[in-house]
A tleap script that builds the chain and sets N, CA, C and O, in Angstrom:
source leaprc.protein.ff14SB
mol = sequence {
  NMET LYS ILE SER GLY ASP ILE TYR ASN VAL
  ALA LYS VAL TYR ASN LYS GLN LYS SER ILE
  GLU ASN ILE GLY LYS THR SER SER ILE THR
  PRO LYS LYS ASP VAL VAL SER ILE SER ASN
  ASN ALA LYS ASP TYR GLN THR VAL SER LYS
  ALA LEU LYS ASP VAL PRO ASP PHE ARG GLN
  SER LYS VAL ASP GLU PHE ALA ASP VAL TYR
  SER SER GLY GLY TYR ASP VAL SER GLY LYS
  GLU ILE VAL GLU LYS ILE GLY LYS ALA ILE
  LEU ASP GLU LYS CALA
}
set mol.1.N position { 12.632 -47.605 -26.313 }
set mol.1.CA position { 13.000 -47.589 -27.743 }
set mol.1.C position { 13.183 -45.879 -27.889 }
set mol.1.O position { 12.466 -45.068 -27.304 }
set mol.2.N position { 14.122 -45.595 -28.651 }
set mol.2.CA position { 14.440 -44.018 -29.087 }
set mol.2.C position { 14.103 -43.898 -30.324 }
set mol.2.O position { 14.554 -44.718 -31.123 }
set mol.3.N position { 13.372 -43.018 -30.701 }
set mol.3.CA position { 13.176 -42.627 -32.159 }
set mol.3.C position { 13.626 -41.210 -32.473 }
set mol.3.O position { 13.226 -40.199 -31.896 }
set mol.4.N position { 14.497 -41.268 -33.450 }
set mol.4.CA position { 15.233 -40.194 -33.706 }
set mol.4.C position { 15.240 -39.818 -35.105 }
set mol.4.O position { 15.258 -40.678 -35.986 }
set mol.5.N position { 15.225 -38.428 -35.384 }
set mol.5.CA position { 14.949 -37.995 -36.786 }
set mol.5.C position { 14.083 -36.763 -36.655 }
set mol.5.O position { 14.065 -36.126 -35.601 }
set mol.6.N position { 13.317 -36.395 -37.780 }
set mol.6.CA position { 12.167 -35.434 -37.828 }
set mol.6.C position { 11.028 -36.006 -37.790 }
set mol.6.O position { 10.447 -36.407 -38.798 }
set mol.7.N position { 10.467 -36.133 -36.290 }
set mol.7.CA position { 9.234 -36.705 -36.035 }
set mol.7.C position { 8.494 -35.979 -36.583 }
set mol.7.O position { 7.802 -36.601 -37.389 }
set mol.8.N position { 8.208 -34.544 -36.537 }
set mol.8.CA position { 7.044 -33.731 -37.300 }
set mol.8.C position { 6.772 -33.922 -38.640 }
set mol.8.O position { 5.580 -33.842 -38.937 }
set mol.9.N position { 7.682 -34.189 -39.674 }
set mol.9.CA position { 7.544 -34.519 -40.777 }
set mol.9.C position { 7.002 -35.982 -40.734 }
set mol.9.O position { 6.203 -36.399 -41.572 }
set mol.10.N position { 7.315 -36.471 -40.067 }
set mol.10.CA position { 6.643 -38.241 -40.061 }
set mol.10.C position { 5.283 -38.235 -39.685 }
set mol.10.O position { 4.451 -38.979 -40.204 }
set mol.11.N position { 4.995 -37.285 -38.659 }
set mol.11.CA position { 3.587 -37.058 -38.397 }
set mol.11.C position { 2.900 -36.312 -39.573 }
set mol.11.O position { 1.698 -36.472 -39.787 }
set mol.12.N position { 3.519 -35.658 -40.183 }
set mol.12.CA position { 2.410 -34.872 -41.216 }
set mol.12.C position { 2.413 -35.750 -42.424 }
set mol.12.O position { 1.557 -35.421 -43.246 }
set mol.13.N position { 3.126 -36.752 -42.744 }
set mol.13.CA position { 3.063 -37.878 -43.810 }
set mol.13.C position { 1.727 -38.586 -43.422 }
set mol.13.O position { 0.799 -38.778 -44.207 }
set mol.14.N position { 1.754 -38.964 -42.059 }
set mol.14.CA position { 0.755 -39.697 -41.604 }
set mol.14.C position { -0.505 -39.301 -41.715 }
set mol.14.O position { -1.414 -39.965 -42.215 }
set mol.15.N position { -0.610 -37.886 -41.113 }
set mol.15.CA position { -1.849 -37.103 -41.237 }
set mol.15.C position { -2.510 -37.105 -42.404 }
set mol.15.O position { -3.733 -37.205 -42.504 }
set mol.16.N position { -1.471 -36.961 -43.614 }
set mol.16.CA position { -2.091 -36.733 -45.003 }
set mol.16.C position { -2.481 -37.833 -45.569 }
set mol.16.O position { -3.363 -37.775 -46.426 }
set mol.17.N position { -1.848 -39.178 -45.168 }
set mol.17.CA position { -2.434 -40.587 -45.692 }
set mol.17.C position { -4.015 -40.793 -44.744 }
set mol.17.O position { -5.002 -41.380 -45.186 }
set mol.18.N position { -3.929 -40.262 -43.620 }
set mol.18.CA position { -5.229 -40.623 -42.852 }
set mol.18.C position { -6.383 -39.349 -43.305 }
set mol.18.O position { -7.439 -39.466 -42.684 }
set mol.19.N position { -6.353 -38.495 -44.009 }
set mol.19.CA position { -7.171 -37.527 -44.299 }
set mol.19.C position { -8.218 -38.218 -45.228 }
set mol.19.O position { -7.880 -39.200 -45.889 }
set mol.20.N position { -9.365 -37.764 -45.280 }
set mol.20.CA position { -10.503 -38.278 -46.304 }
set mol.20.C position { -10.844 -36.995 -47.086 }
set mol.20.O position { -11.168 -35.877 -46.686 }
set mol.21.N position { -10.665 -37.518 -48.367 }
set mol.21.CA position { -11.162 -36.350 -49.296 }
set mol.21.C position { -12.539 -36.447 -49.583 }
set mol.21.O position { -13.066 -37.491 -49.199 }
set mol.22.N position { -13.306 -35.572 -50.197 }
set mol.22.CA position { -14.729 -35.374 -50.448 }
set mol.22.C position { -14.858 -36.567 -51.445 }
set mol.22.O position { -13.984 -36.860 -52.261 }
set mol.23.N position { -16.076 -37.238 -51.286 }
set mol.23.CA position { -16.376 -38.231 -52.038 }
set mol.23.C position { -17.591 -37.652 -52.999 }
set mol.23.O position { -18.578 -37.121 -52.490 }
set mol.24.N position { -17.430 -37.807 -54.548 }
set mol.24.CA position { -18.393 -37.370 -55.180 }
set mol.24.C position { -19.702 -38.160 -55.322 }
set mol.24.O position { -19.767 -39.350 -55.013 }
set mol.25.N position { -20.756 -37.452 -55.806 }
set mol.25.CA position { -22.019 -37.846 -55.637 }
set mol.25.C position { -21.953 -39.360 -56.202 }
set mol.25.O position { -21.221 -39.769 -57.103 }
set mol.26.N position { -22.854 -40.055 -55.485 }
set mol.26.CA position { -23.106 -41.672 -55.776 }
set mol.26.C position { -24.580 -41.779 -56.515 }
set mol.26.O position { -25.055 -42.912 -56.590 }
set mol.27.N position { -25.184 -40.898 -56.955 }
set mol.27.CA position { -26.608 -40.946 -57.403 }
set mol.27.C position { -26.790 -41.614 -58.675 }
set mol.27.O position { -27.772 -42.246 -59.062 }
set mol.28.N position { -25.723 -41.386 -59.251 }
set mol.28.CA position { -25.240 -42.132 -60.756 }
set mol.28.C position { -25.308 -43.570 -60.716 }
set mol.28.O position { -25.725 -44.189 -61.695 }
set mol.29.N position { -24.940 -44.140 -59.686 }
set mol.29.CA position { -24.703 -45.663 -59.554 }
set mol.29.C position { -26.185 -46.326 -59.334 }
set mol.29.O position { -27.009 -45.912 -58.519 }
set mol.30.N position { -26.368 -47.486 -60.257 }
set mol.30.CA position { -27.500 -47.989 -59.969 }
set mol.30.C position { -27.259 -49.398 -59.472 }
set mol.30.O position { -26.398 -50.142 -59.944 }
set mol.31.N position { -28.087 -49.711 -58.482 }
set mol.31.CA position { -27.967 -50.925 -57.934 }
set mol.31.C position { -28.212 -52.065 -58.797 }
set mol.31.O position { -29.027 -51.842 -59.693 }
set mol.32.N position { -27.659 -53.356 -58.752 }
set mol.32.CA position { -27.660 -54.335 -59.503 }
set mol.32.C position { -28.530 -55.376 -58.879 }
set mol.32.O position { -28.346 -55.584 -57.680 }
set mol.33.N position { -29.427 -56.049 -59.489 }
set mol.33.CA position { -30.367 -56.953 -59.010 }
set mol.33.C position { -29.928 -58.257 -59.054 }
set mol.33.O position { -29.440 -58.737 -60.077 }
set mol.34.N position { -30.076 -58.933 -57.920 }
set mol.34.CA position { -29.616 -60.374 -57.378 }
set mol.34.C position { -30.415 -61.287 -58.606 }
set mol.34.O position { -31.502 -61.000 -59.107 }
set mol.35.N position { -29.690 -62.277 -58.884 }
set mol.35.CA position { -30.220 -63.159 -60.005 }
set mol.35.C position { -29.875 -64.683 -59.211 }
set mol.35.O position { -28.783 -64.846 -58.666 }
set mol.36.N position { -30.853 -65.683 -59.216 }
set mol.36.CA position { -30.901 -66.598 -58.664 }
set mol.36.C position { -31.254 -67.778 -59.488 }
set mol.36.O position { -32.431 -67.925 -59.814 }
set mol.37.N position { -30.279 -68.705 -59.890 }
set mol.37.CA position { -30.324 -69.710 -60.889 }
set mol.37.C position { -30.154 -70.951 -60.246 }
set mol.37.O position { -29.226 -71.090 -59.450 }
set mol.38.N position { -31.118 -72.085 -60.551 }
set mol.38.CA position { -31.146 -73.222 -59.921 }
set mol.38.C position { -30.704 -74.343 -61.290 }
set mol.38.O position { -31.240 -74.344 -62.398 }
set mol.39.N position { -29.769 -75.101 -60.899 }
set mol.39.CA position { -29.327 -76.005 -61.869 }
set mol.39.C position { -30.196 -77.166 -62.263 }
set mol.39.O position { -31.167 -77.417 -61.548 }
set mol.40.N position { -29.988 -77.793 -63.168 }
set mol.40.CA position { -30.955 -78.997 -63.801 }
set mol.40.C position { -30.836 -80.115 -62.649 }
set mol.40.O position { -31.833 -80.668 -62.188 }
set mol.41.N position { -29.611 -80.376 -62.256 }
set mol.41.CA position { -29.439 -81.414 -61.266 }
set mol.41.C position { -30.462 -81.119 -59.906 }
set mol.41.O position { -31.178 -81.955 -59.353 }
set mol.42.N position { -30.322 -79.843 -59.588 }
set mol.42.CA position { -30.871 -79.575 -58.196 }
set mol.42.C position { -32.439 -79.690 -58.564 }
set mol.42.O position { -33.211 -80.187 -57.744 }
set mol.43.N position { -32.908 -79.206 -59.854 }
set mol.43.CA position { -34.059 -79.218 -59.963 }
set mol.43.C position { -34.579 -81.042 -60.026 }
set mol.43.O position { -35.558 -81.500 -59.437 }
set mol.44.N position { -33.803 -81.672 -60.730 }
set mol.44.CA position { -34.329 -83.018 -60.741 }
set mol.44.C position { -34.177 -83.733 -59.150 }
set mol.44.O position { -34.858 -84.744 -58.982 }
set mol.45.N position { -33.489 -83.355 -58.207 }
set mol.45.CA position { -33.416 -83.633 -57.058 }
set mol.45.C position { -34.500 -83.103 -56.561 }
set mol.45.O position { -35.191 -83.906 -55.934 }
set mol.46.N position { -34.834 -82.192 -56.611 }
set mol.46.CA position { -36.091 -81.474 -55.845 }
set mol.46.C position { -37.528 -82.307 -56.241 }
set mol.46.O position { -38.425 -82.534 -55.430 }
set mol.47.N position { -37.535 -82.672 -57.540 }
set mol.47.CA position { -38.717 -83.769 -58.188 }
set mol.47.C position { -38.646 -84.973 -57.471 }
set mol.47.O position { -39.641 -85.538 -57.019 }
set mol.48.N position { -37.225 -85.476 -57.328 }
set mol.48.CA position { -37.026 -86.859 -56.890 }
set mol.48.C position { -37.640 -86.855 -54.997 }
set mol.48.O position { -38.367 -87.670 -54.429 }
set mol.49.N position { -37.087 -85.805 -54.552 }
set mol.49.CA position { -37.119 -85.652 -53.098 }
set mol.49.C position { -38.743 -85.625 -52.808 }
set mol.49.O position { -39.240 -86.286 -51.896 }
set mol.50.N position { -39.448 -84.856 -53.615 }
set mol.50.CA position { -40.727 -84.587 -53.404 }
set mol.50.C position { -41.768 -86.165 -53.727 }
set mol.50.O position { -42.810 -86.472 -53.148 }
set mol.51.N position { -41.179 -86.796 -54.626 }
set mol.51.CA position { -41.914 -87.913 -55.170 }
set mol.51.C position { -41.559 -88.905 -53.905 }
set mol.51.O position { -42.583 -89.402 -53.435 }
set mol.52.N position { -40.513 -89.253 -53.336 }
set mol.52.CA position { -40.184 -90.004 -52.372 }
set mol.52.C position { -40.977 -89.648 -51.038 }
set mol.52.O position { -41.375 -90.558 -50.310 }
set mol.53.N position { -41.197 -88.323 -50.734 }
set mol.53.CA position { -42.002 -87.960 -49.638 }
set mol.53.C position { -43.219 -88.770 -49.846 }
set mol.53.O position { -43.650 -89.312 -48.827 }
set mol.54.N position { -44.010 -89.016 -51.191 }
set mol.54.CA position { -45.200 -89.413 -50.987 }
set mol.54.C position { -45.198 -90.983 -50.825 }
set mol.54.O position { -46.228 -91.558 -50.473 }
set mol.55.N position { -44.150 -91.599 -51.058 }
set mol.55.CA position { -44.127 -92.993 -50.860 }
set mol.55.C position { -43.906 -93.519 -49.297 }
set mol.55.O position { -43.034 -93.043 -48.571 }
set mol.56.N position { -44.726 -94.457 -48.929 }
set mol.56.CA position { -44.718 -94.840 -47.542 }
set mol.56.C position { -43.489 -95.637 -47.414 }
set mol.56.O position { -42.825 -96.087 -48.347 }
set mol.57.N position { -43.225 -95.781 -45.957 }
set mol.57.CA position { -41.845 -96.074 -45.418 }
set mol.57.C position { -41.834 -97.790 -45.673 }
set mol.57.O position { -40.842 -98.494 -45.864 }
set mol.58.N position { -43.146 -98.173 -45.614 }
set mol.58.CA position { -43.347 -99.935 -45.575 }
set mol.58.C position { -44.545 -100.064 -46.445 }
set mol.58.O position { -45.380 -99.161 -46.502 }
set mol.59.N position { -44.649 -101.188 -47.138 }
set mol.59.CA position { -45.659 -101.605 -47.826 }
set mol.59.C position { -46.657 -102.529 -46.910 }
set mol.59.O position { -46.419 -103.616 -46.384 }
set mol.60.N position { -47.820 -101.759 -46.891 }
set mol.60.CA position { -48.808 -102.218 -46.015 }
set mol.60.C position { -49.424 -103.675 -46.400 }
set mol.60.O position { -49.821 -104.445 -45.526 }
set mol.61.N position { -49.472 -104.008 -47.906 }
set mol.61.CA position { -49.935 -104.780 -48.138 }
set mol.61.C position { -48.909 -106.396 -47.784 }
set mol.61.O position { -49.443 -107.500 -47.668 }
set mol.62.N position { -47.429 -106.152 -47.671 }
set mol.62.CA position { -46.764 -106.806 -47.011 }
set mol.62.C position { -47.006 -107.244 -45.484 }
set mol.62.O position { -46.887 -108.411 -45.110 }
set mol.63.N position { -47.341 -106.226 -44.687 }
set mol.63.CA position { -47.471 -106.079 -43.387 }
set mol.63.C position { -48.737 -107.099 -43.256 }
set mol.63.O position { -48.694 -108.124 -42.575 }
set mol.64.N position { -49.810 -106.693 -43.966 }
set mol.64.CA position { -51.259 -107.646 -43.776 }
set mol.64.C position { -50.951 -108.746 -44.168 }
set mol.64.O position { -51.536 -109.603 -43.505 }
set mol.65.N position { -50.064 -109.318 -45.227 }
set mol.65.CA position { -49.905 -110.725 -45.434 }
set mol.65.C position { -49.243 -111.393 -44.147 }
set mol.65.O position { -49.681 -112.416 -43.622 }
set mol.66.N position { -48.111 -110.669 -43.702 }
set mol.66.CA position { -47.336 -111.187 -42.517 }
set mol.66.C position { -48.237 -111.459 -41.432 }
set mol.66.O position { -48.218 -112.512 -40.794 }
set mol.67.N position { -49.076 -110.441 -41.212 }
set mol.67.CA position { -50.118 -110.497 -39.927 }
set mol.67.C position { -51.094 -111.828 -40.261 }
set mol.67.O position { -51.177 -112.562 -39.275 }
set mol.68.N position { -51.730 -112.227 -41.240 }
set mol.68.CA position { -52.350 -113.059 -41.503 }
set mol.68.C position { -51.821 -114.358 -41.239 }
set mol.68.O position { -52.397 -115.149 -40.491 }
set mol.69.N position { -50.644 -114.635 -41.881 }
set mol.69.CA position { -49.777 -115.924 -41.629 }
set mol.69.C position { -49.541 -115.840 -39.952 }
set mol.69.O position { -49.908 -116.836 -39.329 }
set mol.70.N position { -49.102 -115.004 -39.375 }
set mol.70.CA position { -48.702 -114.932 -38.081 }
set mol.70.C position { -50.106 -115.327 -37.086 }
set mol.70.O position { -50.097 -116.144 -36.165 }
set mol.71.N position { -51.054 -114.672 -37.457 }
set mol.71.CA position { -52.184 -115.112 -36.647 }
set mol.71.C position { -52.919 -116.085 -36.935 }
set mol.71.O position { -53.738 -116.452 -36.093 }
set mol.72.N position { -52.808 -116.892 -38.441 }
set mol.72.CA position { -53.100 -118.320 -38.410 }
set mol.72.C position { -52.276 -119.227 -37.784 }
set mol.72.O position { -52.724 -120.347 -37.540 }
set mol.73.N position { -51.078 -118.918 -37.463 }
set mol.73.CA position { -50.104 -119.945 -36.830 }
set mol.73.C position { -49.187 -120.410 -37.717 }
set mol.73.O position { -48.389 -121.241 -37.283 }
set mol.74.N position { -49.096 -120.038 -38.984 }
set mol.74.CA position { -48.521 -120.521 -40.104 }
set mol.74.C position { -46.862 -120.046 -40.079 }
set mol.74.O position { -45.921 -120.520 -40.716 }
set mol.75.N position { -46.883 -119.151 -39.291 }
set mol.75.CA position { -45.216 -118.470 -39.091 }
set mol.75.C position { -44.629 -119.018 -38.089 }
set mol.75.O position { -44.834 -118.819 -36.892 }
set mol.76.N position { -43.582 -120.007 -38.801 }
set mol.76.CA position { -42.676 -120.852 -37.749 }
set mol.76.C position { -41.402 -121.038 -38.141 }
set mol.76.O position { -41.012 -121.921 -38.906 }
set mol.77.N position { -40.602 -120.017 -37.499 }
set mol.77.CA position { -38.979 -119.952 -37.711 }
set mol.77.C position { -38.296 -120.618 -36.620 }
set mol.77.O position { -38.688 -120.359 -35.483 }
set mol.78.N position { -37.427 -121.356 -36.763 }
set mol.78.CA position { -36.358 -122.028 -35.847 }
set mol.78.C position { -35.589 -121.190 -35.108 }
set mol.78.O position { -35.242 -120.157 -35.681 }
set mol.79.N position { -35.202 -121.366 -33.908 }
set mol.79.CA position { -34.058 -120.754 -33.510 }
set mol.79.C position { -32.815 -120.884 -34.128 }
set mol.79.O position { -32.018 -119.989 -33.848 }
set mol.80.N position { -32.475 -121.655 -34.806 }
set mol.80.CA position { -31.164 -122.054 -35.624 }
set mol.80.C position { -31.166 -120.929 -36.835 }
set mol.80.O position { -30.162 -120.269 -37.107 }
set mol.81.N position { -32.244 -120.817 -37.424 }
set mol.81.CA position { -32.485 -119.805 -38.629 }
set mol.81.C position { -32.205 -118.382 -38.065 }
set mol.81.O position { -31.440 -117.635 -38.674 }
set mol.82.N position { -32.795 -118.006 -36.945 }
set mol.82.CA position { -32.616 -116.783 -36.507 }
set mol.82.C position { -31.180 -116.386 -36.208 }
set mol.82.O position { -30.638 -115.306 -36.440 }
set mol.83.N position { -30.618 -117.602 -35.581 }
set mol.83.CA position { -29.140 -116.954 -35.276 }
set mol.83.C position { -28.128 -117.248 -36.315 }
set mol.83.O position { -26.976 -116.871 -36.102 }
set mol.84.N position { -28.465 -117.995 -37.631 }
set mol.84.CA position { -27.958 -117.948 -38.698 }
set mol.84.C position { -28.051 -116.408 -39.249 }
set mol.84.O position { -27.075 -115.778 -39.655 }
set mol.85.N position { -29.209 -115.979 -39.201 }
set mol.85.CA position { -29.396 -114.705 -40.097 }
set mol.85.C position { -28.690 -113.480 -39.246 }
set mol.85.O position { -28.060 -112.578 -39.797 }
set mol.86.N position { -28.857 -113.567 -38.051 }
set mol.86.CA position { -28.258 -112.720 -37.181 }
set mol.86.C position { -26.727 -112.615 -37.546 }
set mol.86.O position { -26.191 -111.565 -37.899 }
set mol.87.N position { -26.103 -113.802 -37.420 }
set mol.87.CA position { -24.664 -114.058 -37.717 }
set mol.87.C position { -24.057 -113.512 -39.057 }
set mol.87.O position { -22.979 -112.928 -39.165 }
set mol.88.N position { -24.870 -113.785 -39.974 }
set mol.88.CA position { -24.766 -113.251 -41.397 }
set mol.88.C position { -24.824 -111.741 -41.587 }
set mol.88.O position { -24.082 -111.088 -42.321 }
set mol.89.N position { -25.780 -111.294 -40.844 }
set mol.89.CA position { -26.110 -109.947 -40.940 }
set mol.89.C position { -24.557 -109.123 -39.808 }
set mol.89.O position { -24.293 -107.937 -39.999 }
set mol.90.N position { -24.083 -109.599 -39.194 }
set mol.90.CA position { -22.930 -109.031 -38.430 }
set mol.90.C position { -21.874 -109.215 -39.285 }
set mol.90.O position { -21.144 -108.237 -39.448 }
set mol.91.N position { -21.575 -110.382 -39.959 }
set mol.91.CA position { -20.422 -110.722 -40.785 }
set mol.91.C position { -20.762 -109.813 -42.072 }
set mol.91.O position { -19.708 -109.390 -42.547 }
set mol.92.N position { -21.521 -109.519 -42.553 }
set mol.92.CA position { -22.063 -108.247 -43.640 }
set mol.92.C position { -21.323 -107.197 -43.090 }
set mol.92.O position { -20.357 -106.741 -43.700 }
set mol.93.N position { -21.624 -106.825 -42.154 }
set mol.93.CA position { -21.412 -105.304 -41.670 }
set mol.93.C position { -19.707 -105.138 -41.429 }
set mol.93.O position { -19.085 -104.091 -41.610 }
set mol.94.N position { -19.230 -106.211 -41.057 }
set mol.94.CA position { -17.871 -106.073 -41.076 }
set mol.94.C position { -17.175 -106.018 -42.539 }
set mol.94.O position { -16.188 -105.291 -42.651 }
set mol.95.N position { -17.524 -106.576 -43.405 }
set mol.95.CA position { -16.951 -106.827 -44.468 }
set mol.95.C position { -16.839 -105.592 -45.231 }
set mol.95.O position { -16.297 -105.596 -46.336 }
savepdb mol mol.pdb
quit
């Protein structure tokens, strides 16, 4: 590639753009303080989240009731009922 013309003046213009002038004092600038605000929805979510942490994943009373029925021999489920429930669960997932 051949560059023709007054290359000296082009370089001079480039150097003028490149030069950095003195920067004035910046002591008069005061830094701004960061402010964080939490929306009411976020506060509500936080409250509900904390409340749900205190709730157990299962109800111990139901577990104890089932354990009593099972240990006394009163829990009797036929194989047909089990297959029907599994089939219903599979069909519900596909729907």
